[in-house]
C-alpha positions in Angstrom: 0.0 0.0 0.0 2.8 2.4 0.8 4.6 1.7 -2.5 1.5 2.8 -4.5 1.4 6.4 -3.1 4.9 7.4 -4.3 4.2 5.8 -7.7 0.9 7.7 -8.0 2.5 11.0 -7.0 5.3 10.4 -9.6 2.8 9.7 -12.3 0.7 12.8 -11.4 3.8 15.0 -11.4 4.8 13.6 -14.8 1.3 14.2 -16.2 1.4 17.8 -15.1 4.9 18.4 -16.5 4.5 16.6 -19.8 2.9 19.6 -21.7 5.9 21.7 -20.7 8.3 19.2 -22.2 6.6 19.2 -25.5 6.5 23.0 -25.8 10.3 23.3 -25.5 10.7 23.0 -29.3 7.7 25.1 -30.2 7.6 28.7 -31.3 5.4 29.9 -28.3 6.1 29.2 -24.6 3.6 29.9 -21.8 4.4 32.9 -19.6 2.7 34.3 -16.5 1.0 37.6 -16.4 -1.2 39.4 -18.8 0.7 38.4 -22.0 0.3 34.6 -21.5 3.0 33.6 -23.9 6.5 34.5 -25.2 7.8 34.0 -28.7 11.1 32.1 -29.4 11.8 31.9 -33.1 15.2 30.2 -32.4 13.4 27.2 -30.9 11.4 26.5 -34.1 12.6 23.4 -35.9 11.7 23.3 -39.6 11.7 20.2 -41.9 12.0 22.4 -45.0 15.3 23.6 -46.4 15.9 27.1 -47.5 15.8 26.0 -51.1 12.4 24.4 -50.6 11.0 27.6 -49.0 12.4 29.8 -51.9 10.8 27.4 -54.4 7.5 27.5 -52.6 7.6 31.3 -52.6 8.3 31.4 -56.3 5.4 29.0 -57.1 3.1 31.2 -54.9 4.3 34.3 -56.8 3.6 32.8 -60.2 0.1 31.5 -59.4 -1.0 34.7 -57.6 -1.5 33.3 -54.1 1.5 35.3 -52.7 -0.2 38.6 -53.8 -3.5 37.5 -52.2 -1.9 36.5 -48.9 0.3 39.6 -48.7 -2.8 41.8 -48.8 -4.5 39.7 -46.1 -7.0 38.0 -48.3 -8.3 34.5 -48.1 -7.3 32.0 -50.8 -10.1 31.0 -53.0 -11.3 27.4 -52.6 -11.2 25.3 -55.7 -14.6 24.0 -56.6 -14.9 20.2 -56.6 -17.6 18.5 -58.6 -19.6 15.5 -57.5 -18.5 12.1 -58.6 -22.0 10.8 -58.9 -24.5 11.6 -61.7 -28.0 12.9 -60.9 -29.5 9.6 -61.8 -27.1 7.7 -59.4 -28.1 10.0 -56.5 -31.8 9.6 -57.2 -31.5 5.8 -57.5 -29.5 5.8 -54.2 -32.4 7.7 -52.5 -35.0 5.4 -53.9 -33.1 2.3 -52.6 -32.9 3.7 -49.1 -35.1 2.1 -46.4 -37.9 4.1 -44.9 -36.0 4.7 -41.7 -32.9 6.0 -43.6 -35.2 8.4 -45.7 -36.8 9.7 -42.5 -33.4 10.2 -40.8 -32.1 12.1 -43.9 -35.2 14.3 -44.2 -35.0 15.1 -40.4 -31.4 15.9 -40.7 -32.0 18.3 -43.6 -35.0 20.1 -42.0 -37.8 17.7 -42.9 -40.2 17.8 -45.7 -41.8 21.1 -46.4 
């Protein structure tokens, strides 16, 4: 019984300290007071080489995304089309059970 208490306390201490260990290599570190965090760019580890970054900037410059992001804009989302035809969707709905149809209609606001 006495061996369980130190083990439990050790595990609790480790669980409390674990988030601090993982933030040592991050850009932001927690700080007390009103600020709440400090920034440490030298702690940031990047998997990209300088050449990879320069190549990505050049691609962004050519396709126009760099200009959009530099002005604070949001990148447009590319439209994706459905992979099913209208007939396939209709047939899928007709093959549903009554319970599945009711659940689908309830989820989408019900029949009007």
